[in-house]
Steps between C-alpha positions, in 0.01 A plus 500: 500500500146420387326185371484441127162510323426130563702461821631180341842386383371539145520876545857430385449533124577188298408249771191280521379256766276196470343271759365146477343295777359153554240512780498121530867486599473837679806642331609720213772676305590858414718609207668834434597534134664783312409630158868430436788356705584689821795511738436263791666419832416327825573514873416206729500562877267226624628167628276271292477623138367310200627639171574443131768675290599742776872426458468639147408840644836567669672808352793299359287250302480496121129565458419859595122513454191294578177463305270433798500431874273247671355485852311180574337289764558126508835479678760341270222368275417862421834555329345322201299819440817648352490228234150601396610861470800392293267307267291810436798731451670252268184480290518881469863486387635646826823396671877521527651434159741207473568465131168430334344392831326722751475414868258711708657607830238450773627494861247413767435452870240303691311499829369206700121451492477120495325474840224756449214255440506486120504174309868442423451145365568598140702186429753501217365816333645801679245785458744787530630491143140554389454778756819672388386507138152620601648781712720610210203500263303713750774761546390861480530837672215424744483188715336376819647533848431319827385140450648473153789350306795383706328628815179301445572245774741702713492576873682761707531464874146437628323635190462418132783630287469594137635689202582868536634782288575870534683770306662839547599785271809680626572871477775430245242333274590135555224247564550215745260214566477187714322166458494249785352165601474497879513159668703606800570351839480851642194718538404804292288635785595622846405267784137388490373819337434614143785750469773430247870515580541678164272789604774769508554448126133488397390738223142616441341250740589210272464239775235653720661816633507367856839640594696344785353367826544694822751245627716217370548164675853588610709204604275245330667174404295359212498124450517359146157404366648299213766235456826507305443577133132594543531879495631765266448842350600520134501832318601702197593868503519679167597837357522680169853615590799384297684272743768241442475166681712615795283809550184291467633255758562787740139616449377147579715494814365836618144382429536229764468780755138519388446138608649577841277808537181316408542149651606421855708291527656470154805343332482207742669163445151366414419763233628499142488880466614608153480815291554520124576834336404600146615813317362588157766764427269769363641781718878554541635592841590869522687440827622139532542531877203716599254339261601147603456601865149632428403190302601265784303700754194513274522125435498426875203733557305350209565146617383575856181651359446209260528247785234679702274525194535125441367418846243782502347387170496124566143375480326231706436164331333179616749268665747772605741380767548860618270803482542780249578844643170626357307233692678533833500880500181579307418867538845598631619848413353801320440306180273239659530135393802413287445487127682338210598558143 
């Protein structure tokens, strides 16, 4: 397993990602869109999710493919970003055909960033529909990580959170990628130090190459730093494999292991942890059992790496309620101060 050329979810051919942010409200939106419809599924393991159209993704539902997936800040207000994406796709003639009408299929999930110091007094005009359309219009193969998109106003444990992505090319030729907005109750780093819980799955020093600390705080009983509904990690894992909705759902379920590897604690009653899966169908499975097994493992590894990259690449900004990893641990590791895309 090795990273793809961009080490981004867009290493899966046929997928693009766009970000849009509003610094005044300290929030943003991220959109993953396919060149054409793709198989989509979801697995929710957190206790406080905020979602749109996720029931549609069950394997027994009529609609089998989605046009885009949305991750957004803004708590339930952020679900309006899906409407902005629908507007743009409808204008392009995209969507599920119902007679002469076309209805774009755009499931989404949100994180809570309403108490991060931004100006949320937007009145009757919800800004997220505008942000959703802007993120769709910005979609491309390259996109920013860290303090960007849906992760713009996020926090994770005692540090700033952010937007992360990673990819892997498997020996069988499949590509797997992950995209995540990290706003977790749990911490991505071990104790009070700079080391990432996801270190065993790091490839090519992508989040500092620090490895694991000499010791872990065994027996620690972390207290929640956030209240009910204020924390979540929302993610997308994608592949170019040809999966049906049930197989994609199993990949999303396996990918949750990546959250548990990278954030401690995770899947709490206070988090809304959710993983979407997207499969473009370009590569058929040669071995339905063995290939599906490998895809689930790769998805979990990619998601753990993407979570660490999100926190590692978050950048300091005036008015931050929590420090960025790069500010607290400046100079840590062989690569010196943390950088960003």
